[in-house]
ROSE-4610 file (N, C-alpha, C; in Angstrom, 1 decimal, always signed):
// ROSE-4610
residu = [M/M/M/H/H/H/K/K/K/S/S/S/S/S/S/L/L/L/L/L/L/P/P/P/A/A/A/T/T/T/W/W/W/N/N/N/V/V/V/P/P/P/T/T/T/E/E/E/F/F/F/V/V/V/D/D/D/R/R/R/L/L/L/G/G/G/K/K/K/Q/Q/Q/V/V/V/G/G/G/R/R/R/Q/Q/Q/R/R/R/T/T/T/M/M/M/V/V/V/A/A/A/E/E/E/G/G/G/H/H/H/L/L/L/L/L/L/I/I/I/I/I/I/L/L/L/H/H/H/A/A/A/P/P/P/P/P/P/N/N/N/P/P/P/E/E/E/D/D/D/M/M/M/Y/Y/Y/R/R/R/K/K/K/G/G/G/R/R/R/F/F/F/F/F/F/W/W/W/R/R/R/Q/Q/Q/P/P/P/D/D/D/A/A/A/I/I/I/W/W/W/H/H/H/D/D/D/S/S/S/E/E/E/F/F/F/K/K/K/G/G/G/G/G/G/P/P/P/D/D/D/A/A/A/L/L/L/N/N/N/R/R/R/H/H/H/L/L/L/D/D/D/E/E/E/Y/Y/Y/Q/Q/Q/Q/Q/Q/L/L/L/L/L/L/E/E/E/D/D/D/F/F/F/D/D/D/E/E/E/K/K/K/V/V/V/D/D/D/Q/Q/Q/A/A/A/T/T/T/N/N/N/S/S/S/L/L/L/E/E/E/Y/Y/Y/L/L/L/E/E/E/V/V/V/L/L/L/N/N/N/H/H/H/L/L/L/G/G/G/P/P/P/V/V/V/Y/Y/Y/R/R/R/T/T/T/L/L/L/C/C/C/H/H/H/T/T/T/T/T/T/Q/Q/Q/A/A/A/L/L/L/Q/Q/Q/I/I/I/A/A/A/R/R/R/E/E/E/A/A/A/I/I/I/P/P/P/K/K/K/D/D/D/K/K/K/L/L/L/L/L/L/I/I/I/D/D/D/Y/Y/Y/R/R/R/D/D/D/N/N/N/A/A/A/Y/Y/Y/R/R/R/L/L/L/E/E/E/R/R/R/T/T/T/A/A/A/E/E/E/L/L/L/L/L/L/I/I/I/E/E/E/D/D/D/A/A/A/K/K/K/N/N/N/A/A/A/L/L/L/E/E/E/F/F/F/I/I/I/V/V/V/A/A/A/K/K/K/Q/Q/Q/A/A/A/E/E/E/E/E/E/Q/Q/Q/A/A/A/Q/Q/Q/A/A/A/S/S/S/A/A/A/R/R/R/I/I/I/E/E/E/L/L/L/S/S/S/S/S/S/H/H/H/R/R/R/L/L/L/N/N/N/L/L/L/L/L/L/I/I/I/A/A/A/Y/Y/Y/F/F/F/F/F/F/P/P/P/I/I/I/A/A/A/T/T/T/L/L/L/S/S/S/T/T/T/I/I/I/F/F/F/G/G/G/S/S/S/N/N/N/F/F/F/R/R/R/H/H/H/G/G/G/F/F/F/E/E/E/Q/Q/Q/Y/Y/Y/M/M/M/M/M/M/P/P/P/Y/Y/Y/P/P/P/F/F/F/V/V/V/F/F/F/M/M/M/V/V/V/G/G/G/T/T/T/G/G/G/L/L/L/A/A/A/L/L/L/G/G/G/F/F/F/V/V/V/I/I/I/H/H/H/L/L/L/F/F/F/L/L/L/K/K/K/R/R/R/G/G/G/T/T/T/V/V/V/R/R/R/K/K/K]
num = [1/1/1/2/2/2/3/3/3/4/4/4/5/5/5/6/6/6/7/7/7/8/8/8/9/9/9/10/10/10/11/11/11/12/12/12/13/13/13/14/14/14/15/15/15/16/16/16/17/17/17/18/18/18/19/19/19/20/20/20/21/21/21/22/22/22/23/23/23/24/24/24/25/25/25/26/26/26/27/27/27/28/28/28/29/29/29/30/30/30/31/31/31/32/32/32/33/33/33/34/34/34/35/35/35/36/36/36/37/37/37/38/38/38/39/39/39/40/40/40/41/41/41/42/42/42/43/43/43/44/44/44/45/45/45/46/46/46/47/47/47/48/48/48/49/49/49/50/50/50/51/51/51/52/52/52/53/53/53/54/54/54/55/55/55/56/56/56/57/57/57/58/58/58/59/59/59/60/60/60/61/61/61/62/62/62/63/63/63/64/64/64/65/65/65/66/66/66/67/67/67/68/68/68/69/69/69/70/70/70/71/71/71/72/72/72/73/73/73/74/74/74/75/75/75/76/76/76/77/77/77/78/78/78/79/79/79/80/80/80/81/81/81/82/82/82/83/83/83/84/84/84/85/85/85/86/86/86/87/87/87/88/88/88/89/89/89/90/90/90/91/91/91/92/92/92/93/93/93/94/94/94/95/95/95/96/96/96/97/97/97/98/98/98/99/99/99/100/100/100/101/101/101/102/102/102/103/103/103/104/104/104/105/105/105/106/106/106/107/107/107/108/108/108/109/109/109/110/110/110/111/111/111/112/112/112/113/113/113/114/114/114/115/115/115/116/116/116/117/117/117/118/118/118/119/119/119/120/120/120/121/121/121/122/122/122/123/123/123/124/124/124/125/125/125/126/126/126/127/127/127/128/128/128/129/129/129/130/130/130/131/131/131/132/132/132/133/133/133/134/134/134/135/135/135/136/136/136/137/137/137/138/138/138/139/139/139/140/140/140/141/141/141/142/142/142/143/143/143/144/144/144/145/145/145/146/146/146/147/147/147/148/148/148/149/149/149/150/150/150/151/151/151/152/152/152/153/153/153/154/154/154/155/155/155/156/156/156/157/157/157/158/158/158/159/159/159/160/160/160/161/161/161/162/162/162/163/163/163/164/164/164/165/165/165/166/166/166/167/167/167/168/168/168/169/169/169/170/170/170/171/171/171/172/172/172/173/173/173/174/174/174/175/175/175/176/176/176/177/177/177/178/178/178/179/179/179/180/180/180/181/181/181/182/182/182/183/183/183/184/184/184/185/185/185/186/186/186/187/187/187/188/188/188/189/189/189/190/190/190/191/191/191/192/192/192/193/193/193/194/194/194/195/195/195/196/196/196/197/197/197/198/198/198/199/199/199/200/200/200/201/201/201/202/202/202/203/203/203/204/204/204/205/205/205/206/206/206/207/207/207/208/208/208/209/209/209/210/210/210/211/211/211/212/212/212/213/213/213/214/214/214/215/215/215/216/216/216/217/217/217/218/218/218/219/219/219/220/220/220/221/221/221/222/222/222/223/223/223/224/224/224/225/225/225/226/226/226/227/227/227/228/228/228/229/229/229/230/230/230/231/231/231/232/232/232/233/233/233/234/234/234/235/235/235/236/236/236/237/237/237/238/238/238/239/239/239/240/240/240/241/241/241/242/242/242/243/243/243/244/244/244/245/245/245/246/246/246/247/247/247]
x = [+86.5/+87.4/+87.4/+87.3/+87.3/+88.7/+88.9/+90.2/+90.5/+89.4/+89.6/+90.2/+91.2/+91.8/+91.1/+90.1/+89.4/+88.4/+87.6/+86.6/+87.2/+86.7/+87.1/+86.9/+87.9/+87.8/+86.6/+86.1/+85.1/+83.7/+83.6/+82.3/+81.8/+80.6/+80.0/+79.1/+79.6/+78.8/+78.6/+77.6/+77.4/+78.6/+78.8/+80.0/+80.0/+78.8/+78.7/+79.5/+79.4/+80.2/+81.7/+82.1/+83.6/+84.0/+83.2/+83.5/+83.6/+82.8/+82.7/+83.8/+84.5/+85.6/+86.9/+87.7/+89.0/+90.1/+91.3/+92.4/+92.4/+91.7/+91.6/+90.1/+89.9/+88.6/+87.7/+88.3/+87.5/+86.6/+85.6/+84.7/+83.7/+83.1/+82.0/+80.8/+80.2/+79.1/+78.3/+77.2/+76.4/+76.1/+76.3/+76.0/+74.8/+73.9/+72.8/+72.7/+72.6/+72.5/+71.9/+70.8/+70.2/+69.8/+69.3/+68.8/+69.9/+71.2/+72.4/+72.7/+73.2/+73.6/+75.0/+75.8/+77.2/+77.4/+77.8/+78.0/+79.5/+80.1/+81.6/+81.7/+82.4/+82.6/+84.1/+84.4/+85.8/+85.9/+87.1/+87.4/+87.7/+87.6/+87.9/+89.3/+89.3/+90.5/+91.4/+92.7/+93.6/+94.0/+94.3/+94.7/+95.9/+96.8/+98.0/+97.8/+96.7/+96.4/+96.2/+97.0/+96.8/+95.6/+95.4/+94.3/+93.5/+92.2/+91.3/+91.3/+91.1/+91.0/+89.5/+89.2/+87.9/+87.3/+86.0/+85.3/+84.1/+83.9/+82.8/+81.7/+80.5/+79.3/+78.4/+78.2/+77.4/+76.2/+75.0/+73.7/+73.2/+72.9/+72.4/+70.8/+70.2/+68.8/+68.0/+68.5/+67.8/+68.1/+68.7/+69.0/+70.1/+71.0/+72.2/+73.3/+73.9/+75.0/+76.4/+77.3/+78.7/+79.5/+80.7/+81.6/+83.0/+83.9/+85.3/+86.2/+85.6/+86.4/+86.0/+84.7/+84.2/+83.8/+83.0/+82.7/+81.4/+80.9/+79.7/+78.5/+77.3/+76.0/+75.5/+74.3/+73.7/+74.2/+75.0/+75.5/+76.9/+77.4/+78.7/+78.7/+77.7/+77.6/+77.5/+76.8/+76.8/+78.2/+78.9/+80.3/+81.2/+80.9/+81.7/+81.3/+80.1/+79.7/+80.1/+80.1/+80.6/+82.0/+82.8/+84.2/+84.2/+83.3/+83.2/+82.6/+81.7/+81.1/+82.2/+83.0/+84.1/+85.1/+85.4/+86.3/+85.7/+84.4/+83.8/+83.8/+83.6/+83.7/+85.1/+86.1/+87.5/+87.7/+87.2/+87.3/+86.6/+85.4/+84.6/+85.4/+86.1/+86.9/+88.1/+88.7/+89.8/+89.4/+88.2/+87.7/+87.5/+86.9/+86.7/+88.0/+89.1/+90.3/+91.3/+91.0/+91.9/+91.9/+93.1/+93.3/+94.0/+94.5/+95.1/+94.8/+95.2/+94.8/+95.4/+96.6/+97.2/+96.4/+95.9/+95.2/+93.9/+93.2/+91.9/+92.2/+93.3/+93.6/+93.9/+94.6/+94.8/+93.5/+92.6/+91.3/+90.6/+90.6/+89.9/+90.5/+91.9/+92.5/+92.1/+91.9/+91.5/+90.0/+89.2/+87.7/+87.3/+88.0/+87.6/+87.4/+88.4/+88.3/+87.2/+87.1/+86.0/+84.6/+84.4/+83.1/+82.8/+83.8/+83.5/+83.2/+83.9/+83.7/+82.3/+81.8/+80.5/+79.4/+79.7/+78.7/+78.5/+79.6/+79.5/+78.9/+79.2/+78.6/+77.1/+76.6/+75.1/+74.5/+75.2/+74.7/+74.6/+75.7/+75.7/+74.6/+74.4/+73.4/+72.0/+71.8/+70.5/+70.2/+71.2/+71.0/+70.6/+71.3/+71.0/+69.6/+69.2/+67.8/+66.8/+67.0/+66.1/+66.1/+67.2/+67.3/+66.4/+66.5/+65.7/+64.9/+63.7/+63.0/+62.3/+62.2/+61.5/+62.5/+63.7/+64.7/+64.8/+64.3/+64.3/+65.7/+66.6/+67.9/+68.6/+68.4/+69.0/+68.6/+67.4/+66.9/+67.6/+67.8/+68.6/+70.0/+70.6/+72.0/+72.1/+71.2/+71.3/+71.1/+70.1/+69.8/+71.0/+71.6/+72.8/+73.9/+74.1/+75.2/+74.9/+73.6/+73.3/+73.5/+73.2/+73.4/+74.9/+75.8/+77.2/+77.7/+77.1/+77.5/+77.2/+76.0/+75.6/+76.4/+76.8/+77.7/+79.0/+79.6/+80.9/+80.8/+79.7/+79.5/+79.4/+78.7/+78.6/+79.9/+80.7/+82.0/+82.9/+82.8/+83.6/+83.2/+81.9/+81.5/+81.9/+81.9/+82.3/+83.8/+84.6/+86.1/+86.4/+85.6/+85.9/+85.5/+84.3/+83.9/+84.9/+85.4/+86.4/+87.7/+88.1/+89.3/+89.2/+88.0/+87.8/+87.7/+87.2/+87.2/+88.6/+89.5/+90.9/+91.6/+91.3/+92.0/+91.5/+90.2/+89.6/+90.2/+90.3/+90.8/+92.2/+93.0/+94.4/+94.5/+93.7/+93.7/+93.3/+92.3/+91.9/+93.0/+93.7/+94.8/+95.9/+96.2/+97.3/+96.9/+95.6/+95.2/+95.3/+95.0/+95.1/+96.6/+97.4/+98.9/+99.4/+98.9/+99.4/+98.9/+97.7/+97.2/+98.0/+98.3/+99.2/+100.5/+101.1/+102.4/+102.3/+101.2/+101.0/+100.8/+100.1/+99.9/+101.2/+102.0/+103.3/+104.2/+104.2/+105.0/+104.6/+103.3/+102.8/+103.2/+103.1/+103.5/+105.0/+105.8/+107.2/+107.5/+106.7/+106.9/+106.6/+105.5/+105.2/+106.3/+106.9/+107.9/+109.2/+109.5/+110.6/+110.3/+109.0/+108.7/+109.0/+108.8/+109.0/+110.5/+111.3/+112.7/+113.6/+113.1/+114.0/+114.4/+113.5/+114.0/+115.1/+114.9/+115.9/+117.2/+117.2/+118.4/+119.1/+118.3/+118.8/+119.5/+118.8/+119.4/+120.6/+120.5/+121.7/+122.9/+122.6/+123.7/+124.4/+123.5/+124.0/+124.7/+124.0/+124.6/+125.3/+125.1/+125.7/+124.7/+124.9/+124.0/+124.5/+125.7/+126.3/+126.4/+125.6/+125.7/+126.6/+127.8/+128.7/+128.4/+127.9/+127.6/+128.2/+129.0/+129.7/+129.0/+127.7/+127.0/+126.5/+127.3/+126.9/+126.8/+127.6/+127.6/+126.7/+126.1/+125.3/+123.8/+123.6/+122.2/+121.8/+120.5/+120.0/+120.3/+120.8/+121.2/+120.0/+119.6/+118.4/+118.6/+119.7/+119.8/+119.5/+120.0/+119.7/+118.2/+117.6/+116.1/+115.4/+115.8/+115.1/+115.2/+116.4/+116.6/+115.7/+115.6/+114.7/+113.3/+112.9/+111.5/+111.1/+112.1/+111.9/+111.7/+112.6/+112.6/+111.3/+110.8/+109.5/+108.3/+108.4/+107.3/+107.3/+108.5/+108.5/+108.1/+108.4/+108.0/+106.5/+105.9/+104.4/+103.7/+104.3/+103.8/+103.8/+105.0/+105.1/+104.1/+103.9/+102.9/+101.5/+101.1/+99.8/+99.7/+100.8/+100.7/+100.6/+101.3/+101.2/+99.8/+99.3/+98.0/+96.9/+97.0/+96.1/+96.0/+97.2/+97.3/+96.7/+96.9/+96.3/+94.7/+94.2/+92.7/+92.2/+92.9/+92.4/+92.3/+93.2/+93.2/+92.0]
y = [+138.0/+137.1/+137.5/+136.5/+136.8/+136.8/+137.6/+137.7/+136.4/+135.8/+134.6/+133.5/+132.8/+131.7/+130.4/+130.3/+129.1/+128.7/+129.6/+129.3/+129.4/+128.6/+128.7/+130.1/+130.6/+131.9/+132.2/+131.1/+131.2/+131.3/+131.1/+131.1/+132.5/+132.8/+134.1/+134.0/+133.8/+133.6/+135.0/+135.1/+136.4/+136.8/+138.1/+138.7/+138.3/+138.1/+137.7/+136.4/+135.4/+134.2/+134.4/+135.3/+135.6/+136.3/+137.2/+138.0/+137.1/+136.0/+135.2/+134.1/+134.0/+132.9/+133.6/+132.8/+133.3/+132.6/+132.6/+131.9/+130.4/+129.9/+128.5/+128.1/+126.8/+126.3/+126.5/+126.2/+126.3/+125.1/+125.3/+124.2/+124.0/+122.8/+122.5/+123.4/+124.0/+124.8/+125.1/+125.8/+126.1/+127.6/+128.3/+129.7/+129.9/+130.8/+131.1/+132.6/+133.0/+134.4/+134.6/+135.4/+135.7/+134.5/+133.5/+132.3/+131.3/+131.7/+130.8/+130.0/+128.9/+128.0/+127.5/+127.7/+127.3/+126.3/+125.1/+124.1/+123.8/+124.0/+123.8/+122.5/+121.5/+120.2/+119.8/+118.8/+118.3/+117.0/+116.9/+115.6/+114.6/+113.3/+112.3/+112.6/+112.7/+113.1/+111.9/+112.3/+111.3/+111.9/+111.0/+111.5/+112.4/+112.2/+113.0/+114.4/+114.7/+115.9/+117.0/+118.1/+119.3/+120.1/+120.2/+121.0/+120.1/+120.4/+119.7/+120.3/+119.4/+119.8/+120.1/+121.3/+121.7/+121.4/+121.1/+120.9/+121.8/+122.5/+123.5/+123.0/+123.1/+122.8/+124.0/+124.5/+125.7/+125.4/+125.8/+125.6/+126.9/+127.1/+128.4/+128.4/+129.6/+129.6/+128.8/+128.5/+127.7/+126.2/+125.8/+124.4/+123.8/+124.6/+124.1/+124.0/+122.9/+122.6/+122.7/+123.3/+123.3/+122.8/+122.3/+121.9/+122.1/+122.1/+122.4/+121.2/+120.0/+118.8/+117.9/+117.7/+116.8/+117.5/+116.9/+117.4/+118.2/+118.6/+119.4/+118.5/+119.2/+118.5/+118.1/+117.7/+117.4/+116.1/+115.3/+114.0/+114.2/+115.4/+115.6/+115.3/+115.8/+115.5/+114.0/+113.3/+111.8/+111.2/+111.7/+111.1/+111.5/+112.7/+113.0/+112.1/+111.8/+110.9/+109.4/+109.1/+107.7/+107.4/+108.4/+108.2/+107.8/+108.5/+108.1/+106.7/+106.3/+105.0/+103.9/+104.2/+103.2/+103.2/+104.3/+104.3/+103.6/+103.7/+103.0/+101.5/+101.1/+99.6/+99.1/+99.9/+99.4/+99.3/+100.2/+100.1/+98.9/+98.7/+97.5/+96.2/+96.1/+94.9/+94.8/+96.0/+96.0/+95.6/+96.0/+95.6/+94.1/+93.5/+92.1/+91.3/+91.9/+91.2/+91.4/+92.4/+92.8/+91.6/+91.4/+90.3/+90.7/+91.9/+92.4/+93.8/+94.3/+95.6/+96.7/+96.5/+97.6/+97.8/+96.7/+96.9/+97.6/+97.2/+97.9/+99.4/+99.7/+101.0/+101.9/+101.3/+102.0/+102.3/+101.4/+101.6/+102.7/+102.7/+103.8/+105.2/+105.2/+106.5/+107.1/+106.2/+106.7/+107.0/+106.2/+106.3/+107.6/+108.0/+109.2/+110.4/+110.9/+112.0/+111.9/+110.7/+110.4/+110.6/+110.1/+110.2/+111.6/+112.4/+113.8/+114.6/+114.3/+115.0/+114.7/+113.4/+113.1/+113.7/+113.9/+114.6/+116.0/+116.7/+118.1/+118.2/+117.1/+117.1/+117.0/+116.2/+116.1/+117.4/+118.1/+119.3/+120.4/+120.4/+121.4/+121.1/+119.8/+119.5/+119.7/+119.6/+119.8/+121.3/+122.2/+123.6/+123.9/+123.3/+123.5/+123.0/+121.9/+121.4/+122.4/+123.0/+123.9/+125.2/+125.6/+126.8/+126.7/+125.5/+125.3/+124.0/+124.1/+122.9/+122.2/+122.8/+122.2/+121.3/+121.4/+120.6/+119.2/+118.2/+116.9/+116.3/+116.8/+116.2/+116.5/+117.7/+118.0/+117.1/+116.6/+115.6/+114.3/+113.9/+112.7/+112.8/+114.0/+114.2/+114.1/+114.8/+114.8/+113.4/+112.7/+111.3/+110.4/+110.5/+109.7/+110.0/+111.3/+111.7/+111.2/+111.2/+110.7/+109.2/+108.5/+107.0/+106.7/+107.5/+107.3/+107.6/+108.7/+109.0/+107.9/+107.3/+106.2/+105.0/+104.7/+103.6/+103.8/+105.0/+105.2/+105.1/+105.5/+105.4/+103.9/+103.1/+101.7/+101.0/+101.4/+100.8/+101.1/+102.3/+102.7/+101.9/+101.7/+100.9/+99.5/+98.9/+97.5/+97.4/+98.4/+98.3/+98.5/+99.4/+99.6/+98.3/+97.7/+96.5/+95.4/+95.3/+94.2/+94.5/+95.8/+96.1/+95.9/+96.2/+96.0/+94.5/+93.7/+92.2/+91.7/+92.2/+91.7/+92.1/+93.3/+93.7/+92.9/+92.6/+91.8/+90.4/+89.9/+88.5/+88.4/+89.4/+89.4/+89.5/+90.4/+90.5/+89.2/+88.5/+87.2/+86.2/+86.1/+85.2/+85.5/+86.8/+87.2/+86.8/+87.0/+86.6/+85.1/+84.3/+82.9/+82.5/+83.1/+82.8/+83.2/+84.3/+84.7/+83.7/+83.2/+82.2/+80.9/+80.5/+79.3/+79.5/+80.7/+80.9/+80.9/+81.5/+81.6/+80.2/+79.3/+77.9/+77.2/+77.4/+76.7/+77.2/+78.5/+79.0/+78.4/+78.3/+77.7/+76.3/+75.5/+74.1/+74.0/+74.9/+74.9/+75.2/+76.1/+76.5/+75.3/+74.6/+73.4/+72.3/+72.2/+71.2/+71.6/+72.9/+73.4/+73.2/+73.4/+73.2/+71.8/+70.8/+69.4/+69.2/+69.7/+69.3/+70.3/+71.5/+72.5/+72.0/+71.5/+71.0/+69.9/+69.0/+68.0/+68.6/+69.5/+70.1/+70.9/+71.5/+72.3/+71.3/+70.2/+69.3/+68.6/+68.3/+67.7/+68.6/+69.9/+70.8/+71.0/+70.9/+71.1/+69.8/+68.7/+67.4/+66.5/+66.8/+66.0/+64.8/+64.2/+63.1/+61.7/+61.6/+60.3/+60.3/+59.5/+59.3/+58.1/+58.3/+57.1/+56.6/+55.4/+54.8/+53.4/+53.0/+51.8/+50.5/+50.7/+49.5/+49.7/+50.4/+50.7/+49.4/+48.4/+47.2/+46.1/+46.3/+45.3/+45.7/+47.0/+47.4/+48.6/+48.8/+50.0/+51.2/+52.3/+53.5/+54.3/+53.9/+54.5/+56.0/+56.5/+58.0/+58.7/+58.1/+58.8/+58.7/+57.6/+57.5/+58.4/+58.5/+59.5/+60.9/+61.3/+62.6/+62.9/+61.9/+62.1/+62.2/+61.3/+61.3/+62.7/+63.1/+64.4/+65.6/+65.5/+66.6/+66.5/+65.4/+65.2/+65.7/+65.4/+65.8/+67.3/+67.9/+69.4/+70.0/+69.4/+69.8/+69.8/+68.7/+68.6/+69.7/+70.0/+71.1/+72.4/+72.7/+73.9/+73.9/+72.7/+72.6/+73.0/+72.5/+72.8/+74.3/+74.9/+76.3/+77.1/+76.8/+77.5/+77.3/+76.1/+75.8/+76.5/+76.7/+77.4/+78.9/+79.4/+80.8/+81.1/+80.1/+80.2/+80.2/+79.3/+79.2/+80.5/+81.1/+82.4/+83.5/+83.5/+84.5/+84.4]
z = [+67.6/+68.3/+69.8/+70.7/+72.1/+72.6/+73.6/+74.3/+75.1/+75.6/+76.3/+75.5/+76.0/+75.3/+75.6/+76.4/+76.8/+75.7/+75.3/+74.3/+72.9/+72.0/+70.6/+70.0/+69.3/+68.8/+67.8/+67.2/+66.2/+66.9/+68.2/+68.8/+69.1/+68.6/+68.8/+70.0/+71.2/+72.4/+73.0/+73.9/+74.6/+75.4/+75.5/+76.2/+77.6/+78.2/+79.6/+79.9/+78.9/+79.1/+79.2/+78.3/+78.2/+79.5/+80.0/+81.2/+82.4/+82.4/+83.6/+83.6/+82.6/+82.5/+82.8/+83.6/+84.0/+83.1/+83.7/+82.9/+83.1/+84.1/+84.3/+84.1/+83.9/+83.6/+84.9/+86.0/+87.2/+87.4/+88.2/+88.5/+87.3/+87.4/+86.4/+86.7/+85.6/+85.9/+84.6/+84.7/+83.5/+83.6/+82.4/+82.3/+81.3/+81.6/+80.8/+80.5/+79.3/+78.9/+77.5/+77.4/+76.1/+75.4/+76.1/+75.5/+75.1/+75.3/+75.1/+76.3/+76.1/+77.2/+77.0/+78.1/+78.0/+79.2/+78.9/+79.9/+79.9/+81.1/+81.3/+82.1/+81.5/+82.1/+82.1/+82.8/+82.9/+82.2/+81.5/+80.9/+82.0/+81.7/+82.8/+83.5/+84.8/+85.5/+85.8/+86.1/+86.7/+88.1/+89.0/+90.4/+90.4/+89.4/+89.4/+88.8/+88.2/+87.5/+88.5/+88.4/+89.3/+88.8/+87.5/+86.9/+86.0/+85.9/+85.1/+83.7/+82.7/+81.3/+81.1/+80.6/+80.4/+79.0/+79.0/+77.8/+77.8/+76.7/+76.6/+75.6/+76.1/+75.2/+75.2/+73.9/+73.7/+73.0/+73.6/+72.9/+72.5/+71.3/+70.8/+71.0/+71.0/+71.2/+70.2/+69.0/+68.1/+68.2/+69.4/+69.7/+68.9/+68.3/+67.7/+68.7/+68.7/+69.7/+69.1/+69.9/+69.5/+70.7/+70.4/+71.5/+71.2/+72.2/+72.0/+71.8/+71.9/+71.9/+70.8/+70.5/+69.6/+68.3/+67.5/+66.2/+66.2/+67.3/+67.4/+67.3/+67.4/+67.3/+68.7/+68.8/+70.1/+70.7/+69.9/+70.4/+71.1/+71.1/+71.7/+73.2/+73.8/+75.3/+75.6/+74.7/+74.9/+74.7/+73.8/+73.6/+74.8/+75.4/+76.6/+77.7/+77.9/+79.0/+78.7/+77.4/+77.0/+77.5/+77.5/+78.0/+79.5/+80.2/+81.6/+81.8/+80.9/+80.9/+80.7/+79.7/+79.4/+80.6/+81.2/+82.3/+83.5/+83.7/+84.8/+84.6/+83.3/+83.0/+83.2/+82.9/+83.2/+84.7/+85.5/+86.9/+87.5/+86.9/+87.4/+87.2/+86.0/+85.8/+86.7/+87.0/+88.0/+89.4/+89.8/+91.1/+91.1/+90.1/+90.0/+90.0/+89.4/+89.3/+90.5/+91.3/+92.4/+93.4/+93.9/+94.9/+96.2/+96.3/+97.5/+97.8/+99.0/+99.4/+98.6/+98.1/+97.2/+95.9/+95.3/+94.1/+94.3/+95.4/+95.8/+96.1/+96.8/+97.1/+95.8/+94.9/+93.6/+92.9/+92.9/+92.3/+93.0/+94.3/+95.0/+94.8/+94.7/+94.4/+93.1/+92.1/+90.8/+90.7/+91.4/+91.4/+92.1/+93.1/+93.9/+93.1/+92.3/+91.4/+90.4/+89.8/+88.8/+89.4/+90.6/+91.2/+91.5/+92.1/+92.4/+91.1/+90.0/+88.8/+88.3/+88.4/+87.9/+88.8/+90.0/+90.9/+90.4/+90.1/+89.7/+88.3/+87.5/+86.1/+86.2/+87.1/+87.3/+87.7/+88.6/+89.1/+88.0/+87.2/+86.1/+85.1/+84.8/+83.8/+84.4/+85.7/+86.3/+86.2/+86.3/+86.2/+84.7/+83.8/+82.4/+82.0/+82.6/+82.4/+82.9/+84.1/+84.7/+83.9/+83.3/+82.5/+81.2/+80.6/+79.3/+79.6/+80.2/+80.6/+79.5/+78.3/+77.2/+76.3/+76.6/+75.8/+76.4/+75.8/+76.3/+76.3/+75.4/+75.4/+76.7/+77.3/+78.5/+79.7/+79.6/+80.6/+80.4/+79.2/+78.9/+79.4/+79.1/+79.5/+81.0/+81.7/+83.2/+83.8/+83.2/+83.7/+83.5/+82.3/+82.0/+83.0/+83.2/+84.2/+85.6/+86.0/+87.3/+87.4/+86.3/+86.3/+86.4/+85.7/+85.9/+87.3/+87.8/+89.2/+90.2/+90.0/+90.9/+90.7/+89.4/+89.1/+89.8/+89.7/+90.4/+91.9/+92.5/+93.9/+94.3/+93.6/+93.9/+93.7/+92.7/+92.6/+93.7/+94.2/+95.4/+96.6/+96.8/+97.9/+97.8/+96.6/+96.4/+96.7/+96.2/+96.5/+98.0/+98.6/+100.1/+100.8/+100.5/+101.2/+101.0/+99.8/+99.5/+100.3/+100.3/+101.0/+102.5/+103.1/+104.5/+104.8/+103.9/+104.0/+104.1/+103.2/+103.2/+104.5/+104.9/+106.2/+107.3/+107.4/+108.5/+108.4/+107.2/+107.0/+107.5/+107.1/+107.5/+109.0/+109.6/+111.1/+111.8/+111.2/+111.8/+111.6/+110.5/+110.3/+111.3/+111.4/+112.4/+113.8/+114.2/+115.5/+115.7/+114.7/+114.8/+114.9/+114.1/+114.2/+115.6/+116.2/+117.5/+118.5/+118.3/+119.3/+119.2/+118.0/+117.9/+118.5/+118.3/+118.9/+120.5/+121.0/+122.4/+123.0/+122.2/+122.7/+122.7/+121.6/+121.5/+122.7/+123.0/+124.0/+125.4/+125.6/+126.8/+127.0/+125.9/+125.9/+126.2/+125.6/+125.9/+127.3/+127.9/+129.3/+130.2/+129.8/+130.6/+130.5/+129.3/+129.2/+130.0/+130.0/+130.8/+132.2/+132.6/+134.0/+134.5/+133.7/+134.1/+134.3/+133.4/+133.5/+134.1/+134.4/+135.1/+136.5/+137.3/+138.6/+138.5/+137.5/+137.3/+136.9/+136.0/+135.6/+136.7/+137.5/+138.7/+139.7/+140.0/+141.0/+140.4/+139.1/+138.5/+138.5/+138.3/+138.3/+139.7/+140.7/+142.1/+142.6/+142.4/+143.0/+141.9/+140.6/+139.6/+139.3/+138.2/+137.8/+138.2/+138.7/+139.1/+140.6/+141.3/+142.7/+143.0/+143.4/+143.7/+145.1/+145.1/+146.4/+146.6/+145.7/+145.8/+145.3/+145.0/+144.5/+143.1/+142.3/+140.9/+140.1/+140.4/+139.6/+140.2/+141.3/+142.0/+142.2/+142.3/+142.7/+141.8/+141.7/+141.0/+141.8/+141.1/+141.7/+142.3/+143.5/+144.1/+144.3/+144.7/+144.8/+143.5/+142.4/+141.1/+140.8/+141.0/+140.8/+141.7/+142.9/+143.8/+143.3/+142.8/+142.3/+141.1/+140.2/+139.0/+139.5/+140.4/+140.9/+141.5/+142.4/+143.0/+142.0/+141.0/+140.0/+139.2/+138.9/+138.2/+139.0/+140.3/+141.2/+141.3/+141.5/+141.5/+140.2/+139.0/+137.7/+137.6/+138.2/+138.1/+138.9/+140.1/+140.9/+140.1/+139.5/+138.7/+137.5/+136.9/+135.8/+136.3/+137.5/+138.0/+138.3/+138.8/+139.1/+137.8/+136.7/+135.5/+134.8/+134.9/+134.3/+135.1/+136.4/+137.2/+136.8/+136.6/+136.1/+134.8/+133.9/+132.5/+132.6/+133.4/+133.6/+134.1/+135.1/+135.6/+134.6/+133.6/+132.6/+131.7]
């Protein structure tokens, strides 16, 4: 029985493996000693996990496989990778169904740890493949891990591109809204420019010019005041329009 609590107590692995293991699983890696192969991998991670759950795959010199999570046999590593395959399929569906930036950001937050884990899985399996080059299963494991790593990378790129598109679209819509507000403000300024002189003159002189002929003649002073105000408003309008063209 090994003192280490990480490996199953029934495993009769080389002492070197036990000595190289600490209290935590640590990074994903491959150990080789006396013809034995120990592959240390991580279960599919969650962004909230502080520590990774380790899975151990032990290959004896006679090509018999053992594992700490599944039921043993050479297919255990495939079942481990199948969990990542299912996880990536779920993420692919989430990317397709996402409609706003928050949903894409959530996908990216989950995909990041998965992608990094798959990268290290590929590296660990590549070392295992180099340690035992005649084992064709290790080639399949490595190639499958690389395929999953590439799939995760493409999903991250798709999610980032979609997120950037949404951000750009929102920025464009905001710019169009700002342009409409600016145009409305300019039109309002022009309208004020027309009537501001009239309002000013009316405030100073009043709008009723009593000249004694209100009942018999058109109030020419009032008409003159309105005409003068409109003329001044037109001058201000030309001034504002000229300033806008210069911008």
